[in-house]
C-alpha positions as semicolon CSV with decimal commas, in nm:
position;residue;x (nm);y (nm);z (nm)
1;X;0,249;-3,547;-0,696
2;X;0,372;-3,385;-1,015
3;X;0,152;-3,636;-1,227
4;X;-0,170;-3,556;-0,998
5;X;-0,114;-3,190;-1,038
6;X;-0,107;-3,246;-1,425
7;X;-0,399;-3,452;-1,432
8;X;-0,597;-3,193;-1,198
9;X;-0,490;-2,936;-1,496
10;X;-0,596;-3,131;-1,760
11;X;-0,949;-3,197;-1,587
12;X;-0,964;-2,802;-1,507
13;X;-0,896;-2,733;-1,871
14;X;-1,169;-2,991;-2,007
15;X;-1,446;-2,867;-1,744
16;X;-1,398;-2,507;-1,826
17;X;-1,497;-2,562;-2,146
18;X;-1,839;-2,692;-2,047
19;X;-1,918;-2,463;-1,751
20;X;-1,750;-2,142;-1,914
21;X;-2,021;-1,871;-1,881
22;X;-2,241;-2,071;-1,646
23;X;-2,067;-2,063;-1,304
24;X;-1,775;-1,834;-1,396
25;X;-1,660;-1,600;-1,142
26;X;-1,525;-1,241;-1,266
27;X;-1,267;-1,065;-1,031
28;X;-1,197;-0,711;-1,048
29;X;-0,885;-0,503;-1,022
30;X;-1,047;-0,317;-0,752
31;X;-1,215;-0,577;-0,564
32;X;-0,864;-0,779;-0,602
33;X;-0,703;-0,477;-0,423
34;X;-0,949;-0,448;-0,164
35;X;-0,911;-0,815;-0,085
36;X;-0,508;-0,768;-0,064
37;X;-0,571;-0,469;0,162
38;X;-0,797;-0,599;0,399
39;X;-0,719;-0,987;0,442
40;X;-0,357;-1,066;0,321
41;X;-0,180;-1,174;0,653
42;X;0,149;-0,955;0,541
43;X;-0,047;-0,651;0,535
44;X;-0,228;-0,745;0,869
45;X;0,107;-0,810;0,987
46;X;0,240;-0,460;0,907
47;X;-0,054;-0,287;1,083
48;X;0,045;-0,481;1,396
49;X;0,391;-0,349;1,359
50;X;0,253;-0,004;1,413
51;X;0,069;-0,122;1,689
52;X;0,381;-0,260;1,871
53;X;0,562;0,079;1,819
54;X;0,274;0,279;1,982
55;X;0,331;0,023;2,287
56;X;0,673;0,079;2,293
57;X;0,592;0,464;2,326
58;X;0,373;0,397;2,654
59;X;0,634;0,151;2,764
60;X;0,908;0,438;2,761
61;X;0,651;0,671;2,890
62;X;0,634;0,440;3,209
63;X;0,987;0,577;3,335
64;X;0,808;0,887;3,434
65;X;0,565;0,741;3,642
66;X;0,541;0,813;4,000
67;X;0,627;0,519;4,219
68;X;0,444;0,481;4,564
69;X;0,601;0,271;4,813
70;X;0,532;0,136;5,170
71;X;0,727;-0,062;5,434
72;X;0,685;-0,212;5,761
73;X;0,897;-0,396;6,005
74;X;0,987;-0,446;6,362
75;X;1,290;-0,601;6,575
76;X;1,294;-0,768;6,900
77;X;1,569;-0,958;7,073
78;X;1,539;-1,076;7,413
79;X;1,182;-0,890;7,518
80;X;1,363;-0,583;7,388
81;X;1,183;-0,414;7,098
82;X;1,467;-0,241;6,909
83;X;1,233;-0,087;6,677
84;X;0,921;-0,074;6,522
85;X;0,869;0,116;6,187
86;X;0,597;0,203;5,958
87;X;0,624;0,409;5,637
88;X;0,493;0,510;5,300
89;X;0,666;0,730;5,017
90;X;0,596;0,868;4,687
91;X;0,851;0,934;4,419
92;X;0,774;1,144;4,108
93;X;1,020;1,178;3,834
94;X;0,970;1,499;3,601
95;X;1,081;1,588;3,257
96;X;1,304;1,807;3,311
97;X;1,540;1,569;3,544
98;X;1,395;1,690;3,873
99;X;1,293;1,420;4,111
100;X;1,054;1,523;4,361
101;X;0,971;1,280;4,647
102;X;0,752;1,290;4,968
103;X;0,710;1,056;5,243
104;X;0,557;0,987;5,587
105;X;0,726;0,770;5,847
106;X;0,681;0,652;6,202
107;X;0,960;0,493;6,422
108;X;0,967;0,391;6,762
109;X;1,167;0,152;6,986
110;X;1,456;0,141;7,266
111;X;1,748;0,133;7,065
112;X;1,756;0,334;6,784
113;X;2,034;0,515;6,595
114;X;2,127;0,823;6,701
115;X;2,047;0,986;6,341
116;X;1,686;0,841;6,386
117;X;1,399;1,070;6,450
118;X;1,156;0,897;6,705
119;X;0,779;0,932;6,625
120;X;0,602;1,059;6,296
121;X;0,805;1,246;6,015
122;X;0,670;1,405;5,709
123;X;0,950;1,457;5,454
124;X;0,931;1,637;5,153
125;X;1,239;1,670;4,892
126;X;1,395;1,722;4,569
127;X;1,690;1,609;4,361
128;X;1,824;1,829;4,121
129;X;2,110;1,738;3,849
130;X;2,309;2,049;3,798
131;X;2,548;1,937;3,530
132;X;2,528;1,594;3,392
133;X;2,129;1,488;3,301
134;X;2,024;1,857;3,341
135;X;1,939;1,939;2,983
136;X;1,917;1,571;2,839
137;X;1,893;1,237;3,033
138;X;1,816;0,851;2,951
139;X;1,467;0,866;3,024
140;X;1,383;1,187;2,810
141;X;1,604;1,031;2,540
142;X;1,429;0,679;2,528
143;X;1,092;0,829;2,519
144;X;1,186;1,093;2,269
145;X;1,343;0,774;2,049
146;X;1,047;0,568;2,091
147;X;0,835;0,858;1,958
148;X;1,069;0,878;1,639
149;X;1,073;0,489;1,613
150;X;0,696;0,468;1,593
151;X;0,743;0,724;1,287
152;X;1,028;0,514;1,136
153;X;0,792;0,208;1,174
154;X;0,525;0,383;1,003
155;X;0,744;0,478;0,707
156;X;0,887;0,148;0,702
157;X;0,544;-0,042;0,705
158;X;0,417;0,201;0,402
159;X;0,696;0,091;0,218
160;X;0,638;-0,274;0,270
161;X;0,249;-0,259;0,233
162;X;0,318;-0,036;-0,106
163;X;0,558;-0,335;-0,201
164;X;0,290;-0,584;-0,120
165;X;0,035;-0,403;-0,323
166;X;0,298;-0,333;-0,629
167;X;0,350;-0,731;-0,648
168;X;-0,018;-0,787;-0,613
169;X;-0,131;-0,542;-0,892
170;X;0,143;-0,700;-1,121
171;X;0,014;-1,051;-1,047
172;X;-0,325;-0,934;-1,135
173;X;-0,231;-0,778;-1,479
174;X;-0,020;-1,103;-1,556
175;X;-0,295;-1,299;-1,472
176;X;-0,483;-1,066;-1,734
177;X;-0,245;-1,094;-1,958
178;X;-0,222;-1,473;-1,966
179;X;-0,603;-1,500;-2,006
180;X;-0,603;-1,242;-2,301
181;X;-0,322;-1,468;-2,462
182;X;-0,564;-1,767;-2,426
183;X;-0,851;-1,580;-2,588
184;X;-0,631;-1,509;-2,875
185;X;-0,526;-1,883;-2,896
186;X;-0,912;-2,005;-2,861
187;X;-1,045;-1,751;-3,099
188;X;-0,794;-1,897;-3,353
189;X;-0,877;-2,232;-3,269
190;X;-1,259;-2,139;-3,379
191;X;-1,154;-1,973;-3,696
192;X;-0,949;-2,212;-3,820
193;X;-1,174;-2,504;-3,750
194;X;-1,463;-2,324;-3,923
195;X;-1,176;-2,286;-4,204
196;X;-1,098;-2,671;-4,193
197;X;-1,465;-2,749;-4,218
198;X;-1,491;-2,493;-4,524
199;X;-1,178;-2,645;-4,700
200;X;-1,316;-3,003;-4,649
201;X;-1,672;-2,920;-4,798
202;X;-1,459;-2,748;-5,119
203;X;-1,256;-3,048;-5,123
204;X;-1,566;-3,268;-5,164
205;X;-1,694;-3,049;-5,446
206;X;-1,392;-3,072;-5,630
207;X;-1,301;-2,723;-5,577
208;X;-1,018;-2,709;-5,349
209;X;-0,666;-2,912;-5,400
210;X;-0,617;-3,191;-5,137
211;X;-0,274;-3,039;-5,006
212;X;-0,523;-2,744;-4,869
213;X;-0,657;-3,001;-4,624
214;X;-0,333;-3,059;-4,505
215;X;-0,231;-2,705;-4,471
216;X;-0,549;-2,635;-4,279
217;X;-0,528;-2,949;-4,020
218;X;-0,125;-2,830;-3,979
219;X;-0,241;-2,478;-3,915
220;X;-0,522;-2,592;-3,675
221;X;-0,325;-2,855;-3,483
222;X;-0,065;-2,559;-3,438
223;X;-0,319;-2,324;-3,272
224;X;-0,455;-2,625;-3,070
225;X;-0,130;-2,664;-2,922
226;X;-0,057;-2,311;-2,882
227;X;-0,439;-2,289;-2,709
228;X;-0,344;-2,576;-2,486
229;X;-0,009;-2,427;-2,370
230;X;-0,167;-2,075;-2,326
231;X;-0,427;-2,222;-2,074
232;X;-0,186;-2,405;-1,887
233;X;0,025;-2,073;-1,846
234;X;-0,325;-1,909;-1,730
235;X;-0,413;-2,175;-1,491
236;X;-0,035;-2,102;-1,340
237;X;-0,104;-1,729;-1,352
238;X;-0,405;-1,806;-1,146
239;X;-0,215;-2,020;-0,887
240;X;0,019;-1,734;-0,871
241;X;-0,284;-1,480;-0,809
242;X;-0,411;-1,707;-0,533
243;X;-0,127;-1,612;-0,327
244;X;-0,267;-1,265;-0,277
245;X;-0,618;-1,374;-0,206
246;X;-0,712;-1,473;0,140
247;X;-1,043;-1,477;0,337
248;X;-1,168;-1,239;0,626
249;X;-1,040;-1,515;0,886
250;X;-0,717;-1,490;0,702
251;X;-0,716;-1,848;0,551
252;X;-0,606;-1,890;0,200
253;X;-0,875;-1,877;-0,071
254;X;-0,875;-2,215;-0,270
255;X;-0,927;-2,136;-0,606
256;X;-1,105;-2,436;-0,751
257;X;-1,386;-2,248;-0,918
258;X;-1,333;-2,115;-1,310
259;X;-1,254;-1,746;-1,214
260;X;-1,168;-1,504;-1,497
261;X;-1,064;-1,109;-1,504
262;X;-1,332;-0,824;-1,556
263;X;-1,084;-0,624;-1,672
264;X;-0,902;-0,565;-2,026
265;X;-0,527;-0,434;-2,087
266;X;-0,640;-0,234;-2,351
267;X;-0,931;-0,071;-2,130
268;X;-0,730;0,055;-1,818
269;X;-0,733;0,396;-1,703
270;X;-0,363;0,404;-1,685
271;X;-0,304;0,437;-2,059
272;X;-0,522;0,735;-2,051
273;X;-0,433;0,902;-1,750
274;X;-0,044;0,830;-1,717
275;X;0,034;1,211;-1,786
276;X;-0,143;1,320;-1,460
277;X;0,064;1,057;-1,235
278;X;0,368;1,205;-1,379
279;X;0,263;1,568;-1,304
280;X;0,164;1,437;-0,939
281;X;0,504;1,307;-0,895
282;X;0,685;1,636;-1,055
283;X;0,500;1,810;-0,785
284;X;0,597;1,591;-0,499
285;X;0,882;1,690;-0,256
286;X;1,130;1,388;-0,293
287;X;1,227;1,426;0,089
288;X;0,863;1,314;0,181
289;X;0,902;1,005;0,023
290;X;0,859;0,710;0,296
291;X;1,221;0,566;0,239
292;X;1,368;0,905;0,282
293;X;1,164;0,971;0,609
294;X;1,284;0,646;0,747
295;X;1,639;0,779;0,707
296;X;1,558;1,116;0,831
297;X;1,377;1,001;1,134
298;X;1,680;0,733;1,201
299;X;1,904;1,042;1,187
300;X;1,693;1,201;1,464
301;X;1,735;0,916;1,683
302;X;2,096;0,912;1,619
303;X;2,113;1,280;1,721
304;X;1,912;1,214;2,018
305;X;2,193;0,932;2,132
306;X;2,468;1,184;2,030
307;X;2,300;1,450;2,299
308;X;2,265;1,198;2,532
309;X;2,648;1,079;2,524
310;X;2,727;1,447;2,530
311;X;2,608;1,439;2,889
312;X;2,880;1,152;2,982
313;X;3,143;1,403;2,912
314;X;2,973;1,643;3,189
315;X;3,055;1,618;3,554
316;X;2,775;1,465;3,769
317;X;2,676;1,687;4,009
318;X;2,358;1,632;4,202
319;X;2,199;1,862;4,492
320;X;1,943;1,681;4,697
321;X;1,710;1,892;4,968
322;X;1,465;1,764;5,222
323;X;1,234;1,935;5,449
324;X;1,114;1,771;5,776
325;X;0,819;1,817;6,009
326;X;0,722;1,629;6,313
327;X;0,420;1,514;6,463
328;X;0,284;1,772;6,711
329;X;0,541;2,045;6,619
330;X;0,493;2,362;6,467
331;X;0,708;2,434;6,140
332;X;0,839;2,716;5,903
333;X;0,875;2,633;5,529
334;X;1,133;2,960;5,506
335;X;1,388;2,993;5,537
336;X;1,530;2,663;5,396
337;X;1,841;2,630;5,556
338;X;1,734;2,736;5,921
339;X;1,558;2,437;6,068
340;X;1,411;2,110;6,002
341;X;1,601;2,016;5,661
342;X;1,851;1,796;5,520
343;X;2,083;1,864;5,216
344;X;2,350;1,712;5,033
345;X;2,573;1,724;4,717
346;X;2,725;1,465;4,501
347;X;3,014;1,512;4,261
348;X;3,150;1,238;4,013
349;X;3,422;1,346;3,783
350;X;3,581;1,042;3,548
351;X;3,936;1,123;3,506
352;X;3,992;1,055;3,128
353;X;3,689;1,036;2,976
354;X;3,812;0,791;2,752
355;X;3,468;0,594;2,739
356;X;3,254;0,894;2,744
357;X;3,465;1,060;2,445
358;X;3,465;0,719;2,254
359;X;3,094;0,684;2,268
360;X;3,028;1,047;2,167
361;X;3,264;1,052;1,867
362;X;3,127;0,704;1,763
363;X;2,746;0,867;1,781
364;X;2,870;1,165;1,551
365;X;3,042;0,891;1,299
366;X;2,718;0,690;1,284
367;X;2,523;1,044;1,200
368;X;2,770;1,074;0,913
369;X;2,683;0,714;0,799
370;X;2,322;0,789;0,800
371;X;2,366;1,097;0,618
372;X;2,561;0,904;0,334
373;X;2,275;0,625;0,338
374;X;2,027;0,936;0,293
375;X;2,214;1,071;-0,026
376;X;2,230;0,726;-0,171
377;X;1,903;0,643;-0,108
378;X;1,757;0,996;-0,252
379;X;1,970;0,931;-0,598
380;X;1,839;0,548;-0,620
381;X;1,474;0,717;-0,579
382;X;1,559;0,960;-0,856
383;X;1,707;0,702;-1,099
384;X;1,400;0,458;-1,027
385;X;1,150;0,732;-1,095
386;X;1,356;0,853;-1,422
387;X;1,374;0,479;-1,533
388;X;1,026;0,427;-1,467
389;X;0,899;0,728;-1,638
390;X;1,094;0,667;-1,936
391;X;0,975;0,336;-1,950
392;X;0,591;0,429;-1,899
393;X;0,613;0,700;-2,195
394;X;0,842;0,483;-2,416
395;X;0,582;0,151;-2,387
396;X;0,291;0,401;-2,440
397;X;0,447;0,512;-2,788
398;X;0,493;0,163;-2,873
399;X;0,148;0,039;-2,780
400;X;0,010;0,293;-3,023
401;X;0,272;0,189;-3,301
402;X;0,189;-0,180;-3,204
403;X;-0,181;-0,120;-3,263
404;X;-0,144;0,035;-3,612
405;X;0,074;-0,254;-3,719
406;X;-0,188;-0,481;-3,590
407;X;-0,439;-0,299;-3,775
408;X;-0,231;-0,321;-4,088
409;X;-0,194;-0,682;-4,078
410;X;-0,579;-0,772;-4,013
411;X;-0,626;-0,566;-4,332
412;X;-0,345;-0,752;-4,516
413;X;-0,542;-1,088;-4,390
414;X;-0,881;-0,946;-4,501
415;X;-0,771;-0,859;-4,853
416;X;-0,571;-1,196;-4,854
417;X;-0,913;-1,402;-4,781
418;X;-1,077;-1,197;-5,046
419;X;-0,824;-1,276;-5,302
420;X;-0,850;-1,635;-5,173
421;X;-1,236;-1,637;-5,236
422;X;-1,204;-1,519;-5,578
423;X;-0,923;-1,805;-5,622
424;X;-0,610;-1,549;-5,636
425;X;-0,435;-1,678;-5,342
426;X;-0,348;-1,978;-5,154
427;X;-0,418;-2,122;-4,782
428;X;-0,062;-2,076;-4,721
429;X;-0,061;-1,719;-4,780
430;X;-0,373;-1,677;-4,559
431;X;-0,198;-1,882;-4,247
432;X;0,095;-1,668;-4,307
433;X;-0,116;-1,335;-4,252
434;X;-0,319;-1,504;-3,987
435;X;0,030;-1,577;-3,783
436;X;0,121;-1,195;-3,824
437;X;-0,191;-1,072;-3,675
438;X;-0,172;-1,324;-3,373
439;X;0,173;-1,229;-3,332
440;X;0,094;-0,874;-3,341
441;X;-0,201;-0,911;-3,092
442;X;0,004;-1,083;-2,866
443;X;0,279;-0,813;-2,893
444;X;0,026;-0,572;-2,802
445;X;-0,093;-0,734;-2,461
446;X;0,267;-0,779;-2,396
447;X;0,354;-0,430;-2,445
448;X;0,046;-0,337;-2,228
449;X;0,186;-0,574;-1,924
450;X;0,515;-0,385;-1,947
451;X;0,356;-0,060;-1,958
452;X;0,155;-0,143;-1,656
453;X;0,406;-0,282;-1,444
454;X;0,615;0,023;-1,502
455;X;0,291;0,236;-1,436
456;X;0,255;0,060;-1,122
457;X;0,598;0,101;-0,966
458;X;0,543;0,487;-1,033
459;X;0,216;0,461;-0,912
460;X;0,274;0,307;-0,563
461;X;0,609;0,521;-0,544
462;X;0,361;0,805;-0,537
463;X;0,167;0,653;-0,269
464;X;0,490;0,620;-0,041
465;X;0,521;1,024;-0,028
466;X;0,342;1,199;0,296
467;X;0,179;1,522;0,298
468;X;0,376;1,574;0,645
469;X;0,673;1,789;0,613
470;X;1,023;1,666;0,713
471;X;1,239;1,860;0,899
472;X;1,444;1,936;0,565
473;X;1,119;2,093;0,436
474;X;1,039;2,276;0,732
475;X;1,364;2,478;0,734
476;X;1,343;2,609;0,373
């Protein structure tokens, strides 16, 4: 398997020199990110997770759905009709804990219970919690927590999506860097081949020492070896890049055609506009970062759970009232406790409340844990932002210095070539100057890559901020 892979890379390297410039595909930075956002399976998965959270909200809303029921039955033994019964009812839970219900039933038979009412009977009633579940109950808590969980999911998926795009963008610029490194080596090979041809010609004229051909050939072979290595590094970077490239049907993109970047490291907007990004980050409220919004919403869920557990410390007192009306009889709604009514009061009081107190105390402790997590995450974000900021500023300064350094080495190389043409220098010195120029150019693209990785970390951190105010911002 490894041998076949190596042969494939060699074949691609050979073919690239034949087809370069003919069927070459160019991939821009914006096109690449658009592909990742639209077709990458993980980006699609994160969007599905938000839809799942929406369905969870719908599910919890179902706890407030009215329930319609019906029943029909009869009992007959030895020719005696004990009873015949039909009925339909409607139960309506409300947001404030009150349950409204209504029904109609018809009952007839020869052996009915003394408490049963013969004939048709309408009933309208309600159940009201007077202590526990009056201000808050499980149905309200679950629905509120589902809404909060949806906001938590949105914040979490924002972080995961931005992390995916950060990895993709870093892979793109790593790919560009390897391509530019390959171009540097390829250009060095081209120059040294011309130099080798020139040295051979001058040697044939008797104007050059024989040792110079050895010097020129050694330098050429060195660059040819480096070119081959740089090309394989570029192919590996292309394969890494293909992990982020997917088709519309979410099938992986098979990178078999010669593909090169249309961007250049020294021609990107980041190096010219990073100050604007730093200013935008300074203007952002850190509490609006998705990572902190996640912990803030988690705190809301824990507070909802605390309020629910608080209800368990209260006695359960439920009052139920039902109004009745029989078919064919006049009725009066008022007064409620005059005629045709039923009421009841149910009281439950745990003696020691040990479970309720334990649950409530645990809920408060979890809130304290989340507060510590929030504060730690906040400090972690501050530290990362300061680190990336310092890296961006530092690498931007180093790039300018490296460019001036490379310019000086190029001047020295040009001067050395002039001296060599006048017979005042040697091929060894030219090669030494040339090696310095290549090292300086490689250093520049290395610094550009480090700069862009730090810049991208800041950029996608900025994309994680939201304009929606948090509770902490709203109270300021």
